[in-house]
C-alpha positions in Angstrom: 39.3 -8.5 39.4 37.0 -11.4 39.6 37.3 -11.4 35.9 41.1 -11.5 35.9 41.0 -14.3 38.4 38.6 -16.6 36.5 40.5 -16.1 32.9 44.1 -16.5 34.9 42.8 -20.1 36.2 41.3 -20.9 32.7 44.8 -19.9 30.9 46.6 -21.8 33.4 44.5 -25.2 33.3 45.9 -25.1 29.3 49.3 -26.9 29.6 50.8 -25.9 26.4 50.7 -21.9 27.6 53.8 -20.9 29.8 53.2 -19.8 33.2 54.6 -16.3 32.2 53.0 -15.5 28.9 49.7 -16.6 30.8 49.8 -14.2 33.0 50.9 -11.5 30.8 48.0 -12.0 28.6 46.1 -12.3 31.3 47.0 -8.5 32.4 47.3 -7.3 29.1 43.5 -8.8 28.2 42.1 -7.6 31.5 43.8 -3.6 31.1 42.2 -3.5 27.2 38.8 -4.6 28.7 39.2 -2.2 31.4 39.8 0.6 29.3 37.1 -0.3 26.8 34.5 -0.5 29.7 35.7 3.2 30.4 35.4 4.4 27.1 31.7 2.9 26.8 30.8 4.4 29.9 32.4 7.8 29.2 30.5 7.6 25.7 27.3 6.9 27.3 27.4 9.9 29.9 28.6 12.1 26.8 25.4 11.2 25.1 23.1 11.6 28.2 24.7 15.1 28.6 24.1 16.1 25.2 20.7 14.6 25.2 19.8 16.5 28.2 21.1 19.9 26.8 18.9 19.6 24.2 16.0 18.7 26.4 16.1 21.6 28.2 16.7 23.9 24.9 13.8 22.4 23.3 11.5 23.4 26.7 13.3 26.5 26.5 12.1 27.7 23.3 9.1 25.6 22.2 8.2 26.3 25.4 7.0 22.6 26.3 7.4 19.9 29.4 10.2 17.7 29.5 8.5 14.5 28.2 7.5 16.2 25.3 11.0 17.4 24.5 12.0 13.7 24.9 9.1 12.5 22.6 10.6 15.1 20.2 14.3 14.0 20.4 13.1 10.3 20.1 11.3 11.0 16.9 14.0 13.4 15.2 17.3 11.8 16.2 19.4 14.3 14.5 18.7 16.8 17.0 20.8 14.9 19.3 23.8 15.5 17.0 23.1 18.8 16.9 24.8 21.1 19.0 22.4 23.8 21.2 24.2 27.0 19.9 23.0 25.8 16.5 19.6 25.1 17.5 19.3 28.4 19.5 20.6 30.1 16.0 18.2 28.2 13.8 15.2 29.3 16.1 16.5 32.8 15.9 16.5 32.7 12.0 12.8 31.5 12.3 11.7 34.1 14.4 12.9 37.0 12.5 11.4 35.2 9.1 8.2 35.4 10.8 7.9 31.5 12.1 6.5 31.2 15.6 7.3 28.6 18.0 3.8 27.2 17.5 5.1 26.4 13.8 8.2 25.1 14.8 6.5 22.6 16.7 5.3 21.0 13.7 8.4 20.8 12.3 10.9 20.2 15.1 13.2 18.7 12.9 13.9 21.8 10.9 16.1 23.4 14.5 18.8 20.9 13.1 19.0 22.2 9.5 22.3 23.1 7.9 22.6 25.9 5.9 19.1 27.4 7.4 19.7 30.9 6.7 20.6 30.5 2.9 18.0 28.1 2.3 15.2 30.5 3.8 16.7 33.5 1.6 15.9 31.0 -1.3 12.5 30.4 -0.5 12.0 34.0 0.0 12.4 34.4 -3.7 9.3 32.1 -4.7 6.0 33.9 -4.3 4.8 32.1 -1.5 4.6 33.4 2.1 7.2 31.4 4.3 4.7 29.5 6.6 3.3 27.5 3.1 6.9 26.8 1.8 8.3 25.9 5.6 8.3 22.0 5.1 10.8 22.6 1.7 13.4 23.4 4.2 14.0 19.6 4.6 15.4 19.3 1.5 19.1 20.0 0.4 20.0 22.9 -0.4 20.8 22.1 -4.2 17.1 21.1 -4.6 16.1 24.2 -3.2 17.8 25.9 -5.7 16.4 23.5 -8.6 12.9 23.7 -7.5 13.1 27.8 -7.2 14.8 28.2 -10.6 11.6 26.7 -12.0 9.2 27.2 -9.5 7.1 24.2 -10.2 4.9 24.2 -6.8 1.7 25.4 -8.3 2.5 23.1 -11.4 2.7 20.5 -8.9 -0.1 21.6 -7.0 -2.8 21.5 -9.9 -0.9 18.1 -10.8 -1.8 16.5 -7.2 -5.2 18.3 -7.2 -4.3 19.8 -3.4 -3.5 23.1 -1.8 0.1 24.7 -1.7 0.7 23.7 1.9 0.0 20.0 1.2 1.7 20.3 -1.9 5.0 21.2 -0.3 4.9 18.8 2.6 4.2 16.1 -0.4 7.6 17.7 -1.7 9.5 17.6 1.2 8.9 13.8 1.5 9.4 12.9 -2.2 12.0 15.2 -3.1 12.1 13.5 -6.5 8.8 15.3 -7.9 11.1 18.5 -8.1 13.7 16.6 -10.7 11.2 14.3 -12.8 9.8 16.1 -16.2 6.3 16.9 -15.8 5.4 15.1 -19.1 6.5 12.0 -17.5 4.4 12.3 -14.7 1.5 13.2 -16.7 1.9 10.2 -18.8 2.6 7.7 -16.0 -0.4 9.2 -14.2 -2.6 8.4 -17.1 -1.3 5.1 -17.9 -2.2 4.0 -14.3 -5.3 5.2 -14.4 -6.3 3.6 -17.7 -5.7 0.2 -16.1 -8.1 0.7 -13.3 -6.0 2.7 -10.2 -7.7 5.3 -8.9 -6.2 9.0 -8.8 -6.3 9.0 -5.2 -4.5 6.0 -4.5 -1.7 7.1 -7.2 -1.2 10.4 -4.6 -1.2 8.2 -1.7 1.9 6.1 -3.3 3.5 8.3 -5.1 7.0 6.5 -5.6 5.2 4.9 -8.1 6.0 7.7 -10.6 9.5 7.6 -10.2 9.5 4.5 -12.7 10.1 4.4 -16.4 6.7 4.2 -18.4 8.5 1.2 -20.5 9.0 -0.5 -17.0 5.4 0.7 -15.8 3.7 -0.7 -19.1 5.9 -4.1 -18.4 4.4 -4.2 -15.0 0.9 -3.8 -15.9 1.2 -6.4 -18.7 2.4 -9.1 -16.5 -0.2 -8.4 -13.9 -2.8 -8.4 -16.9 -1.6 -11.9 -18.2 -1.8 -13.3 -14.6 -5.3 -12.0 -14.2 -4.5 -10.0 -11.0 -6.9 -6.9 -10.2 -4.5 -3.8 -10.0 -6.5 -1.9 -7.4 -3.3 -0.5 -5.8 0.2 0.7 -7.1 2.1 -1.4 -4.8 1.6 -3.9 -7.1 3.7 -2.6 -9.8 6.3 -1.4 -7.5 7.0 -4.5 -5.3 9.7 -6.9 -5.7 9.2 -10.0 -8.0 9.3 -12.2 -5.0 6.8 -10.2 -3.0 4.4 -10.1 -6.4 4.9 -13.8 -6.8 3.5 -14.7 -3.4 0.6 -12.6 -3.8 -0.3 -14.2 -7.0 -0.5 -17.4 -5.3 -2.2 -16.2 -2.2 -4.8 -14.6 -4.7 -5.1 -17.9 -6.4 -5.3 -20.0 -3.0 -8.0 -17.5 -2.2 -10.1 -18.4 -5.7 -9.8 -21.9 -4.9 -11.3 -21.6 -1.6 -14.0 -19.1 -2.3 -14.8 -20.5 -5.6 -17.6 -18.5 -7.4 -19.5 -17.3 -4.1 -17.9 -13.6 -4.0 -19.1 -13.2 -7.5 -22.2 -14.5 -7.3 -23.5 -12.8 -4.3 -22.6 -9.8 -5.7 -24.4 -10.4 -9.2 -27.3 -11.8 -6.8 -27.5 -8.4 -4.9 -26.9 -6.3 -7.9 -29.4 -7.8 -10.3 -32.3 -8.6 -7.3 -32.4 -12.5 -8.5 -31.8 -15.5 -6.5 -28.4 -17.0 -5.4 -29.0 -20.0 -7.9 -30.0 -17.8 -10.5 -26.5 -16.4 -10.5 -24.4 -19.7 -10.1 -26.3 -20.4 -13.3 -24.8 -17.5 -15.0 -21.5 -18.3 -13.7 -21.7 -22.2 -14.3 -22.7 -20.8 -18.0 -20.0 -18.4 -18.7 -17.0 -19.6 -16.7 -15.2 -16.6 -16.9 -17.3 -14.4 -14.6 -15.4 -16.4 -11.7 -12.2 -14.0 -12.8 -14.7 -10.9 -13.1 -13.6 -7.9 -11.0 -16.2 -7.1 -8.9 -15.5 -3.5 -9.9 -15.9 -4.6 -13.2 -19.5 -6.0 -12.8 -20.6 -2.9 -10.8 -19.8 -0.4 -13.7 -21.7 -2.5 -16.1 -24.9 -2.6 -14.1 -24.6 0.8 -13.5 -24.2 2.0 -17.3 -27.0 -0.4 -18.2 -29.3 0.7 -15.3 -28.3 4.4 -16.5 -29.8 3.8 -20.0 -33.3 2.5 -18.9 -32.4 -1.4 -19.0 -34.0 -3.4 -15.9 -32.6 -6.1 -13.9 -34.9 -8.5 -16.2 -33.1 -7.5 -19.4 -29.5 -7.8 -17.9 -30.6 -11.3 -16.4 -31.8 -12.7 -20.1 -28.2 -11.6 -21.0 -26.0 -12.4 -18.3 -23.0 -12.5 -21.3 -22.7 -8.7 -21.2 -20.9 -8.9 -18.3 -17.9 -10.3 -20.3 -17.7 -7.5 -22.9 -15.5 -4.7 -22.6 -17.4 -1.8 -20.9 -16.0 0.7 -22.9 -17.6 -1.1 -26.4 -20.9 -1.4 -24.8 -20.9 2.3 -23.6 -19.8 3.4 -27.2 -22.7 1.4 -28.6 -25.4 3.1 -26.0 -24.5 6.5 -26.7 -24.7 5.8 -30.6 -28.5 4.9 -29.6 -28.7 7.5 -27.2 -27.9 9.8 -30.3 -30.8 8.6 -32.0 -32.7 9.2 -29.0 -33.9 5.2 -28.9 -32.2 2.0 -27.2 -32.6 -1.5 -28.3 -34.9 -4.2 -26.6 -32.5 -6.6 -27.7 -29.8 -6.5 -24.8 -28.0 -9.0 -26.7 -27.3 -7.4 -29.9 -24.9 -5.2 -28.1 -22.5 -8.1 -27.2 -22.0 -9.2 -30.6 -19.1 -8.8 -32.8 -18.2 -5.2 -34.5 -19.6 -6.5 -38.1 -23.0 -8.2 -36.7 -23.7 -5.1 -34.3 -23.4 -2.6 -37.4 -24.9 -4.9 -39.6 -27.9 -5.1 -37.1 -27.5 -0.9 -36.5 -27.9 -0.4 -39.9 -31.1 -2.9 -40.9 -33.1 -3.0 -38.0 -36.3 -1.8 -38.3 -38.6 0.4 -36.0 -40.3 -1.7 -34.0 -36.9 -3.1 -32.5 -36.4 0.1 -31.0 -37.8 1.9 -27.9 -37.4 5.5 -26.8 -34.6 6.3 -24.8 -35.5 6.9 -21.3 -33.1 6.7 -17.8 -33.8 4.5 -15.0 -32.0 3.1 -12.1 -32.4 0.3 -10.0 
C-alpha cells in the first residue's frame, strides 16, 4: 500500500499527466507488481517443496543425513528437476543390476538419468562388469550405442595406460574420446611428446587431443619461434590473448631474473663456482634462453657416458647442441667400445665430426666406462 501511495504522489507531481490517467496507471502498475510478487513467492515455495522432497528421498534411498543430501543436491542440481518417482524408479533399476547404494553414493547424479533402463541394457552387452562401466551412464544414449558398437574401452585403456575403472571415468568426462579416431589420438600424442610434453601431462589435459594435428603443429611452431618452453598442453589450447599475455610475462620474468636461474643450475650440476657458470653464459649468450630441463638431460647423458664435471666445464658449448645429435654420436663411439677424450669434437659439424671420427688415432680414444656424478 505504501508503494501505491508513493507512486501516486510521484505521478501527480508531474503536471503533464492527468489525474484520471495517473490513478488508473498507478492502480494497474500496483496490481501487476502484486501479481508478480505472488508469482515469485509461489515459485520459491514450489522450489523449496521440490528440494525438500528430493532431500528426503535421497536420505531414504542412500541412507544418509539431511546435510549430506543437501550437499549432493548442491553439487548436482539436476536432481532438483527430477521427480522423486523417477529417482525411486532409477534406484530400483540399479539395485536390480547389482549396484549397491554405497556405489551410488559415488555417482548420485545417475539417479536423475533419462533412459536409464535402455542404457543399462546396452552396457550389459560389453564384456565388463556393470560396476566398472557405471560412470558411462552419464553419456548420452547415442554415445553409449556408438561406444558399445566398437567396444573401444580396452583400446583407450591401453592408450591412457590406466585401469578400466579410471578409463571409464575419463570417457564419461571426455565423451569426444569415443568419436575421435584412434590413429589421430596416437599421432597427436606422439607430436606433443616429441616437443617435450610429458605423457602424464597430456592425460591430465586430454582436451588437447581434440585439435587437428595441423593446428597442433602450427601452435607448436609458434611457441618454438617465441622460445617458450612447452611444458604443459594448456599453452597450446589457450586463446591467442592468453598466450600473448603469457609470452609477455615470460619475457618480463627473464628481464628481471636475468641469467641467475640458468647460472645457479649449471653451477650446481657441474659442481663449479657461480662465477665460472656466469662466464659460460657470458661467452655463450644463448644459454640464457636454454631450458633447465634440456641442460639436465645433457648433463645426465654426459655423466652416464663417463665424462666428468671438469670435462664438461672445459666445453660448455655442448649445452647448445642438440641432445639427439650428441646421443647418436656417443652411441657410435660406444659401439666401438671407446669414447673420445676431446669432448669438443662432439660439438662439431657433421662433416668435421665424421672426418675426425674416421681419421683419429687410438691415442685420441679411451676405453668406455659409465660414471655418474
